[in-house]
LOGU-959928 format. One record per residue (C-alpha): residue in three letters; x, z, y. Coordinates in steps of 0.2 Angstrom, whole numbers. Layout:
// residues N
R dovo    px    pz    py
R  ALA     X     Z     Y
...
END
This chain:
// residues 697
R dovo    px    pz    py
R  MET   447 -1074    49
R  ALA   445 -1091    43
R  THR   442 -1088    24
R  GLY   429 -1093    13
R  PRO   416 -1080     6
R  SER   423 -1071    -8
R  GLY   416 -1057   -19
R  LEU   433 -1053   -26
R  GLY   433 -1034   -30
R  THR   417 -1032   -20
R  GLU   409 -1020   -32
R  ILE   423 -1009   -36
R  VAL   429 -1008   -18
R  SER   411 -1004   -12
R  VAL   411  -989   -24
R  VAL   426  -981   -14
R  ASN   417  -986     2
R  LYS   402  -976    -3
R  LEU   413  -962    -8
R  GLN   421  -962     9
R  ASP   405  -961    18
R  VAL   398  -947     7
R  PHE   413  -936     9
R  ALA   414  -941    28
R  THR   397  -932    30
R  VAL   404  -916    24
R  GLY   420  -916    34
R  GLN   436  -908    27
R  SER   427  -900    11
R  GLY   429  -917     2
R  SER   448  -919     6
R  SER   452  -912   -11
R  ILE   445  -929   -18
R  ASP   460  -941   -16
R  LEU   451  -958   -13
R  PRO   462  -974   -15
R  GLN   464  -982     2
R  ILE   475  -992    13
R  CYS   482  -983    28
R  VAL   489  -994    42
R  LEU   505  -986    49
R  GLY   516  -992    64
R  SER   523  -988    81
R  GLN   512  -992    97
R  SER   521 -1008   100
R  SER   522 -1015    82
R  GLY   506 -1026    84
R  LYS   496 -1015    72
R  SER   479 -1018    81
R  SER   481 -1036    81
R  VAL   484 -1037    63
R  LEU   468 -1028    60
R  GLU   458 -1039    72
R  ASN   465 -1055    64
R  ILE   460 -1048    47
R  VAL   442 -1045    53
R  GLY   442 -1061    64
R  ARG   435 -1052    79
R  ASP   441 -1042    94
R  PHE   434 -1025    92
R  LEU   448 -1012    94
R  PRO   451 -1003   111
R  ARG   467 -1009   120
R  GLY   477 -1002   134
R  THR   493  -992   137
R  GLY   499  -976   128
R  ILE   489  -970   113
R  VAL   474  -981   111
R  THR   470  -976    93
R  ARG   467  -957    95
R  ARG   457  -954    79
R  PRO   459  -962    62
R  LEU   447  -977    60
R  VAL   441  -980    42
R  LEU   437  -998    43
R  GLN   426 -1004    28
R  LEU   425 -1023    27
R  ILE   411 -1030    17
R  ASN   409 -1048    13
R  ARG   392 -1054    15
R  PRO   387 -1072    13
R  ALA   380 -1081    28
R  GLY   362 -1084    30
R  SER   357 -1070    17
R  SER   349 -1060    31
R  SER   330 -1061    33
R  GLY   324 -1068    49
R  PRO   335 -1074    64
R  GLN   343 -1057    66
R  ILE   346 -1059    85
R  ASN   341 -1042    90
R  GLY   355 -1033    99
R  ILE   365 -1050   102
R  ASP   371 -1052   120
R  LYS   379 -1069   121
R  SER   384 -1066   139
R  ASN   395 -1052   133
R  ASP   400 -1058   116
R  LYS   401 -1077   115
R  ASN   405 -1076    97
R  ALA   390 -1065    93
R  ASN   383 -1070    76
R  PRO   368 -1064    67
R  ASP   378 -1064    51
R  GLU   391 -1052    57
R  TRP   388 -1034    63
R  GLY   395 -1017    63
R  GLU   388 -1000    58
R  PHE   395  -983    62
R  LEU   392  -969    50
R  HIS   388  -957    64
R  LEU   374  -969    70
R  PRO   364  -972    54
R  GLY   353  -987    55
R  GLU   360  -994    71
R  LYS   368 -1012    70
R  PHE   380 -1018    82
R  PHE   380 -1037    83
R  ASP   390 -1037    99
R  PHE   408 -1032    95
R  ASN   411 -1027   113
R  LYS   399 -1013   110
R  ILE   408 -1008    94
R  ARG   424 -1006   105
R  GLU   414  -996   118
R  GLU   407  -985   104
R  ILE   424  -981    97
R  VAL   430  -976   114
R  ARG   414  -966   118
R  ASP   415  -956   101
R  THR   433  -953   103
R  GLU   432  -946   120
R  ALA   417  -935   114
R  LYS   428  -927   101
R  THR   445  -927   110
R  GLY   441  -928   128
R  LYS   447  -941   141
R  ASN   465  -935   140
R  ALA   477  -942   128
R  GLY   474  -929   114
R  ILE   471  -934    96
R  SER   459  -928    82
R  PRO   460  -929    64
R  LEU   441  -932    62
R  PRO   439  -950    57
R  ILE   427  -963    63
R  ASN   419  -973    49
R  LEU   415  -991    54
R  ARG   408 -1004    42
R  ILE   409 -1022    46
R  PHE   398 -1035    37
R  SER   404 -1053    38
R  PRO   405 -1069    28
R  ASN   422 -1071    35
R  VAL   430 -1056    27
R  LEU   436 -1050    10
R  THR   429 -1034     4
R  LEU   443 -1022     9
R  THR   445 -1004    16
R  LEU   458 -1000    29
R  VAL   462  -984    38
R  ASP   469  -987    56
R  LEU   480  -972    60
R  PRO   486  -967    78
R  GLY   502  -976    82
R  LEU   519  -967    82
R  THR   525  -961    98
R  LYS   541  -953   104
R  VAL   539  -947   122
R  PRO   523  -939   130
R  VAL   515  -949   144
R  GLY   503  -943   157
R  ASP   491  -930   151
R  GLN   497  -931   133
R  PRO   502  -914   125
R  ARG   520  -910   124
R  ASP   520  -909   105
R  ILE   511  -926   104
R  GLU   524  -933    92
R  LYS   523  -919    80
R  GLN   504  -919    81
R  ILE   503  -938    76
R  ARG   517  -936    63
R  ASP   508  -922    54
R  MET   491  -931    54
R  LEU   499  -947    47
R  LEU   508  -937    34
R  LYS   492  -929    29
R  TYR   485  -946    25
R  ILE   500  -955    18
R  SER   506  -941     7
R  LYS   491  -943    -5
R  PRO   497  -952   -21
R  ALA   481  -963   -20
R  CYS   486  -970    -3
R  ILE   493  -987    -1
R  ILE   504  -988    15
R  LEU   503 -1003    26
R  ALA   519 -1002    36
R  VAL   518 -1013    51
R  THR   535 -1018    60
R  ALA   539 -1030    73
R  ALA   551 -1043    66
R  ASN   561 -1045    82
R  THR   567 -1027    80
R  ASP   580 -1019    68
R  LEU   571 -1016    52
R  ALA   581 -1000    49
R  ASN   574  -993    65
R  SER   556  -996    60
R  ASP   546  -980    63
R  GLY   533  -985    51
R  LEU   545  -988    36
R  LYS   555  -972    40
R  LEU   539  -961    39
R  ALA   533  -971    23
R  ARG   550  -968    14
R  GLU   548  -949    17
R  VAL   533  -949     5
R  ASP   537  -965    -5
R  PRO   556  -965    -6
R  GLU   555  -978   -20
R  GLY   544  -990   -11
R  THR   531  -991   -25
R  ARG   515  -990   -14
R  THR   521  -997     2
R  ILE   518 -1015     8
R  GLY   527 -1021    24
R  VAL   519 -1032    37
R  LEU   531 -1041    49
R  THR   523 -1045    66
R  LYS   530 -1056    80
R  VAL   539 -1067    69
R  ASP   537 -1081    82
R  LEU   546 -1070    95
R  MET   562 -1069    85
R  ASP   578 -1076    92
R  LYS   581 -1094    89
R  GLY   591 -1097    73
R  THR   585 -1080    65
R  ASP   572 -1077    52
R  VAL   565 -1064    40
R  VAL   569 -1073    24
R  ASP   582 -1059    18
R  ILE   568 -1046    22
R  LEU   555 -1056    12
R  ALA   568 -1057    -3
R  GLY   570 -1038    -3
R  ARG   588 -1039     2
R  ILE   587 -1027    17
R  ILE   574 -1013    12
R  PRO   566 -1017    -4
R  LEU   547 -1013    -7
R  ARG   538 -1015   -23
R  LEU   523 -1023   -15
R  GLY   534 -1034    -4
R  TYR   532 -1040    14
R  VAL   520 -1052    22
R  PRO   525 -1061    39
R  VAL   511 -1064    52
R  VAL   509 -1071    69
R  ASN   498 -1062    81
R  ARG   491 -1066    98
R  GLY   502 -1061   112
R  GLN   497 -1051   127
R  ARG   494 -1066   137
R  ASP   483 -1074   124
R  ILE   473 -1057   123
R  GLU   471 -1057   142
R  THR   465 -1075   142
R  ASN   453 -1071   128
R  LYS   461 -1084   116
R  PRO   449 -1084   101
R  ILE   456 -1077    85
R  SER   451 -1092    75
R  VAL   462 -1102    86
R  ALA   476 -1089    84
R  LEU   474 -1090    65
R  GLU   476 -1109    66
R  PHE   491 -1108    76
R  GLU   498 -1095    64
R  ARG   495 -1107    49
R  ASP   503 -1122    58
R  TYR   518 -1111    63
R  PHE   522 -1106    45
R  GLU   519 -1123    38
R  ASN   531 -1132    50
R  HIS   544 -1119    52
R  GLN   560 -1124    43
R  SER   563 -1106    35
R  TYR   545 -1103    30
R  LYS   537 -1120    26
R  SER   542 -1119     7
R  LYS   533 -1102     6
R  ALA   519 -1104    19
R  GLN   506 -1100     6
R  PHE   513 -1082     5
R  CYS   513 -1080    24
R  GLY   500 -1077    37
R  THR   485 -1066    39
R  PRO   473 -1074    26
R  PHE   487 -1071    12
R  LEU   489 -1053    18
R  ALA   470 -1050    17
R  ARG   469 -1058    -1
R  LYS   485 -1048    -6
R  LEU   477 -1031     1
R  ASN   461 -1035    -8
R  MET   470 -1037   -25
R  ILE   481 -1022   -22
R  LEU   466 -1011   -17
R  MET   455 -1017   -32
R  HIS   468 -1014   -45
R  HIS   473  -998   -37
R  ILE   455  -992   -37
R  ARG   453  -997   -56
R  ALA   468  -987   -60
R  THR   462  -971   -51
R  ILE   443  -971   -55
R  PRO   445  -960   -71
R  ASP   455  -947   -61
R  ILE   442  -948   -47
R  LYS   428  -945   -60
R  ALA   437  -930   -67
R  ARG   440  -923   -49
R  ILE   422  -925   -44
R  SER   416  -916   -60
R  GLN   428  -902   -57
R  GLN   423  -900   -39
R  LEU   405  -901   -43
R  ALA   406  -887   -56
R  LYS   416  -877   -43
R  PHE   404  -879   -29
R  SER   389  -877   -40
R  ALA   396  -860   -46
R  GLU   399  -855   -28
R  LEU   382  -860   -23
R  GLN   375  -849   -37
R  SER   385  -834   -31
R  LEU   379  -836   -13
R  GLY   361  -837   -19
R  GLY   348  -849   -13
R  ALA   333  -845    -2
R  GLN   327  -828    -4
R  GLY   312  -830   -16
R  ASP   310  -812   -23
R  SER   304  -798   -13
R  SER   316  -786    -4
R  SER   311  -772   -16
R  ASN   314  -782   -31
R  ILE   331  -788   -25
R  VAL   337  -770   -21
R  LEU   330  -764   -37
R  SER   340  -778   -47
R  VAL   356  -774   -38
R  ILE   354  -755   -41
R  THR   351  -759   -59
R  GLU   366  -771   -61
R  PHE   378  -759   -52
R  THR   374  -743   -62
R  SER   374  -753   -78
R  ASP   391  -760   -73
R  PHE   397  -743   -68
R  ARG   393  -736   -85
R  THR   401  -750   -95
R  THR   416  -749   -84
R  ILE   419  -731   -88
R  ASP   414  -733  -106
R  GLY   426  -748  -108
R  ASN   411  -759  -114
R  THR   414  -772  -101
R  ASN   417  -790  -106
R  ASP   431  -794   -93
R  LEU   444  -781  -100
R  SER   461  -783   -93
R  LEU   476  -788  -104
R  ASN   489  -782   -91
R  GLU   484  -765   -85
R  LEU   473  -750   -88
R  SER   456  -751   -79
R  GLY   440  -741   -78
R  GLY   438  -727   -90
R  ALA   455  -730   -97
R  ARG   463  -724   -81
R  ILE   452  -708   -81
R  SER   458  -705   -99
R  PHE   476  -708   -93
R  VAL   474  -695   -80
R  PHE   467  -682   -93
R  HIS   479  -685  -107
R  GLU   495  -690   -98
R  LEU   496  -684   -80
R  PHE   486  -668   -82
R  ASN   493  -664  -100
R  ASN   511  -667   -95
R  GLY   509  -658   -79
R  VAL   502  -642   -87
R  LYS   515  -643  -101
R  ASN   529  -644   -89
R  ILE   525  -628   -80
R  ASP   538  -615   -85
R  PRO   533  -597   -82
R  PHE   551  -592   -80
R  ASP   556  -604   -67
R  GLN   549  -592   -54
R  VAL   550  -575   -63
R  LYS   568  -570   -67
R  ASP   574  -556   -79
R  GLY   578  -544   -65
R  ASP   560  -546   -59
R  ILE   553  -542   -76
R  ARG   564  -527   -77
R  THR   558  -521   -60
R  MET   540  -524   -65
R  LEU   543  -514   -81
R  TYR   549  -499   -71
R  ASN   535  -500   -58
R  SER   521  -502   -72
R  SER   527  -486   -80
R  GLY   523  -475   -65
R  SER   531  -458   -64
R  THR   533  -456   -83
R  PRO   546  -466   -92
R  ALA   538  -478  -104
R  LEU   541  -475  -122
R  PHE   536  -493  -128
R  VAL   536  -510  -119
R  GLY   523  -509  -105
R  THR   507  -519  -108
R  ALA   503  -518   -89
R  ALA   519  -527   -84
R  PHE   515  -541   -97
R  GLU   497  -543   -90
R  VAL   503  -543   -72
R  ILE   516  -556   -75
R  VAL   505  -567   -87
R  LYS   490  -567   -74
R  GLN   502  -573   -60
R  GLN   507  -588   -71
R  ILE   489  -592   -76
R  LYS   485  -593   -58
R  ARG   498  -607   -56
R  LEU   487  -618   -67
R  GLU   474  -619   -54
R  GLU   484  -632   -43
R  PRO   486  -645   -57
R  SER   468  -642   -63
R  LEU   461  -646   -45
R  LYS   473  -660   -43
R  CYS   466  -668   -59
R  CYS   449  -667   -52
R  GLN   455  -676   -36
R  LEU   463  -690   -47
R  VAL   447  -693   -57
R  TYR   438  -694   -41
R  ASP   450  -707   -34
R  GLU   447  -717   -50
R  LEU   428  -717   -48
R  ILE   431  -723   -30
R  ARG   442  -737   -37
R  ILE   429  -742   -49
R  LEU   416  -742   -35
R  GLY   427  -754   -25
R  GLN   429  -765   -40
R  LEU   410  -766   -42
R  LEU   407  -769   -24
R  GLY   419  -784   -24
R  LYS   412  -790   -41
R  ILE   393  -791   -39
R  GLN   389  -806   -29
R  ALA   374  -799   -20
R  PHE   386  -788   -10
R  ARG   394  -804    -3
R  ARG   378  -810     3
R  TYR   371  -794    10
R  PRO   385  -784    19
R  ALA   373  -771    25
R  LEU   368  -767     7
R  ARG   386  -766     2
R  GLU   390  -754    16
R  ARG   375  -743    12
R  PHE   379  -743    -6
R  ASN   397  -738    -3
R  SER   391  -724     8
R  VAL   378  -717    -4
R  VAL   389  -718   -19
R  VAL   404  -710   -10
R  ASN   393  -696    -4
R  PHE   386  -693   -22
R  PHE   404  -692   -28
R  LYS   409  -679   -15
R  LYS   393  -669   -19
R  SER   398  -669   -37
R  MET   416  -663   -33
R  THR   409  -646   -27
R  PRO   402  -640   -43
R  THR   417  -648   -52
R  THR   431  -639   -43
R  LYS   421  -623   -44
R  LEU   419  -625   -63
R  VAL   438  -629   -65
R  SER   443  -614   -53
R  ASP   431  -603   -64
R  LEU   440  -608   -79
R  VAL   457  -602   -72
R  SER   449  -586   -66
R  MET   441  -583   -83
R  GLN   458  -585   -91
R  ALA   466  -573   -79
R  CYS   453  -560   -79
R  TYR   454  -556   -97
R  ILE   470  -556  -107
R  ASN   465  -558  -125
R  THR   480  -550  -135
R  THR   470  -551  -151
R  HIS   470  -570  -150
R  PRO   475  -577  -168
R  ASP   489  -588  -161
R  PHE   496  -574  -150
R  ILE   512  -565  -157
R  SER   510  -546  -159
R  GLY   520  -534  -150
R  HIS   528  -527  -166
R  LYS   533  -545  -171
R  ALA   540  -549  -154
R  THR   551  -533  -155
R  ALA   557  -537  -172
R  ILE   561  -555  -167
R  VAL   571  -549  -152
R  THR   580  -535  -161
R  GLU   585  -548  -174
R  ARG   592  -559  -161
R  LEU   601  -546  -152
R  ASN   609  -539  -167
R  ALA   614  -556  -173
R  SER   623  -559  -156
R  LYS   632  -542  -157
R  PRO   650  -541  -164
R  GLN   651  -531  -180
R  PRO   661  -514  -179
R  GLY   677  -513  -189
R  PRO   680  -500  -203
R  ASN   692  -490  -192
R  ASP   680  -488  -177
R  PRO   682  -470  -171
R  LYS   663  -469  -166
R  THR   658  -475  -184
R  GLN   669  -462  -192
R  ARG   662  -448  -180
R  SER   645  -453  -185
R  GLN   649  -451  -203
R  VAL   657  -434  -200
R  ASN   641  -428  -191
R  ASN   629  -434  -204
R  ASN   625  -450  -193
R  LYS   620  -438  -179
R  ASP   630  -442  -163
R  LEU   630  -425  -154
R  ASP   644  -429  -142
R  VAL   641  -432  -124
R  ASP   645  -450  -120
R  PRO   648  -454  -102
R  LYS   641  -471  -104
R  ARG   625  -464  -110
R  GLU   621  -461   -92
R  GLU   619  -479   -89
R  GLN   608  -480  -104
R  SER   595  -468   -96
R  PHE   579  -475   -90
R  PHE   585  -478   -72
R  GLY   603  -479   -76
R  SER   606  -497   -70
R  PHE   596  -493   -54
R  PHE   608  -479   -48
R  SER   624  -482   -57
R  ALA   632  -494   -45
R  ALA   626  -484   -30
R  LYS   632  -468   -37
R  LYS   649  -474   -41
R  THR   650  -481   -23
R  VAL   645  -464   -16
R  ASP   657  -455   -27
R  LYS   672  -465   -20
R  GLN   667  -464    -2
R  GLN   661  -445     0
R  PRO   668  -429    -6
R  LYS   657  -420   -19
R  LYS   647  -408    -8
R  SER   630  -408   -16
R  VAL   623  -410   -33
R  MET   611  -425   -29
R  GLU   608  -437   -15
R  ALA   591  -442    -8
R  PRO   585  -459   -14
R  PRO   588  -474    -3
R  PRO   573  -482     7
R  VAL   573  -497    -4
R  ILE   578  -496   -22
R  ARG   584  -512   -31
R  PRO   593  -515   -47
R  GLN   612  -516   -43
R  THR   619  -521   -60
R  ALA   616  -532   -75
R  LEU   603  -527   -88
R  SER   607  -513  -100
R  GLU   605  -515  -118
R  ARG   588  -506  -118
R  GLU   582  -516  -103
R  THR   588  -533  -111
R  MET   578  -529  -126
R  GLU   562  -524  -116
R  THR   564  -539  -105
R  GLU   566  -551  -119
R  VAL   551  -544  -128
R  ILE   540  -546  -112
R  LYS   547  -564  -110
R  LEU   542  -568  -128
R  LEU   525  -561  -126
R  ILE   522  -571  -110
R  HIS   528  -587  -117
R  SER   517  -585  -132
R  TYR   501  -581  -122
R  PHE   505  -593  -108
R  ASN   506  -607  -121
R  ILE   489  -602  -128
R  VAL   481  -603  -111
R  LYS   489  -620  -107
R  ARG   482  -627  -123
R  GLU   465  -621  -119
R  MET   466  -628  -101
R  ILE   472  -645  -107
R  ASP   457  -645  -118
R  MET   444  -637  -106
R  VAL   448  -645   -89
R  PRO   444  -663   -94
R  LYS   428  -657  -102
R  ALA   423  -648   -86
R  ILE   427  -663   -76
R  SER   418  -675   -88
R  LEU   403  -664   -87
R  THR   400  -661   -69
R  LEU   408  -677   -62
R  VAL   410  -692   -74
R  ASN   395  -690   -85
R  HIS   385  -683   -70
R  SER   388  -699   -61
R  LYS   384  -710   -76
R  ASP   368  -701   -78
R  ASP   361  -697   -61
R  LEU   369  -710   -49
R  GLN   355  -723   -52
R  ARG   342  -709   -47
R  GLU   352  -705   -31
R  LEU   353  -724   -27
R  LEU   334  -726   -29
R  GLN   330  -711   -18
R  GLU   342  -717    -4
R  LEU   340  -736    -4
R  TYR   323  -740   -12
R  LYS   313  -736     3
R  ALA   301  -748    12
R  ASP   307  -744    29
R  VAL   326  -749    25
R  LEU   324  -764    13
R  ASP   323  -778    26
R  GLU   338  -771    36
R  LEU   348  -770    20
R  LEU   345  -788    15
R  LYS   351  -796    31
R  GLU   363  -810    26
R  SER   380  -811    35
R  GLU   383  -826    46
R  TYR   397  -832    35
R  VAL   386  -833    20
R  ILE   373  -843    29
R  SER   385  -855    36
R  ARG   395  -856    20
R  ARG   379  -859    10
R  LYS   375  -874    21
R  GLU   392  -881    18
R  VAL   391  -879     0
R  VAL   374  -886    -2
R  SER   380  -902     8
R  MET   395  -903    -3
R  VAL   385  -902   -19
R  GLN   373  -915   -13
R  ALA   388  -926    -9
R  LEU   397  -924   -25
R  ASN   380  -927   -35
R  LYS   379  -944   -25
R  ALA   398  -947   -28
R  GLU   395  -944   -47
R  GLU   382  -957   -47
R  TYR   392  -970   -38
R  VAL   407  -969   -50
R  ILE   397  -973   -65
R  ILE   402  -991   -66
END
């Protein structure tokens, strides 16, 4: 490009060039740093490549049919005054291939450090070679960029990203979804707020149908960071021009439009020098009726200066944000590198010992609630164990009702059975003990369930610590062995725990302490029941015949009352059956043989009601005592043999199982992921450190 040497914006643009090179070496990891850049967008037939070559002033881009640009090309133009090189610099120049070869102009590829290409035909060949190396020889595309730096006294310091041209229909070996692939790649670049979009459109087509402008408007609907380039202005129909477009009356853009005239296909085939083409472009705009008044704002030289100014101001505006992002990323990756660990400097035994110490210390503090990372949203660690003890187990035991399974009729039957062949004179102790022991046995299930729930919470804590301690990410074999040893330790601890809890239930059931100070006495229970029953009875009137007869007989009722039969000891067992027999059979014998199975047939008599209520009151009183004691003792038993035992003896178990010379090296084998990830993070930290140095301007 026939422009004089200029250092305009060179320093600040070179900063971004260095950052691009730095992040290109680490691949996609640096994509979170949004660098300011100008992306060239357009369809395959828009003349995009010609615009770039005119800006550079040299032929260097691959040409052909179909998709030629199959990878993003990061083109860094660096203004370098002529004659500033030491010596003649003729190494690598082949005048037979490149007649315009100049020792003051050369290109360098980032993937070929230290190698200079003075022959721009070789630059084209290298672009094709490296593209095919990454994408194959078919028409596939790749998002991996090619970084090319061109030094020349004839360019302004500028950075452009040449993106693959938009296409509609797959051709030849192109993938069927080639349009979507290209579109997704372009959107990934131009969606970034720091990207300036250079939308190239052929002026001899309808601007409303421009593929480049359409895609640009999807991410920049206001047109604040899009600049339009109108190519093939010289091929427009006679009498037409782009004045209305330049004035922003068709599709306005904040950065405006620049018309250019490129070489045609015939010019390219005949190797028409770009310098001649630029001279023709200048003459065209200066002599054209529609453009001569504004010729200074047309053409490739003006486009290059405009892009240089836009990029320079854009970089200055975004540098503070770039600095902040680099600092954030550096802190993030440095922390990750620390967590992944560096080269294994300590001995294997020291590493394992350190992990065991850290794990057991964290285990104790998690159970005791002394950890620094306490959650504000949910219970964790020891608080969950406390919740099991004082909420789940407490309420579970309290909700056990001894009479949801034992009915009044069952108690009556038990009373009769416990009296044997001699009718009981008082409420039977044996019946009370049998029933209350049955209910005490029901406490074993929730007690053992409590053991299991606490075990589950310890397993939960184990999982949290295995995910928290960084060494386990680095050494998966150590993590698996840790998990196995600790789980087996918990399982072994469960055996004495469940036995102790079961023994507590058996202790309560084997001896019924009716002298317990909180237990209601039999006399008191009888008095309470009698008072309740009397209060519920209707009071007899003054003219009641039975009352009068009692008074006549000095309160001694000697009459035979037919209903007294039902008040006898077994009255309610036989009364219904007896009445049935009386109705169905004639009276031939004094008594009948008892049936094979004897069950109560009627409602409880007054005596049975009283005895049953007394037994129920005694059972309720004693069962509440046992429940209170179990609520108190079971958590203590579990804490002794499971929780505290784990806190006290887990470290010794880990040392016995893991701190062995024959297994240490096997335990400390790093995972492939950690090894590869550490390499990536180290590269990223080095790149960010360099980037941080570059942005201090």
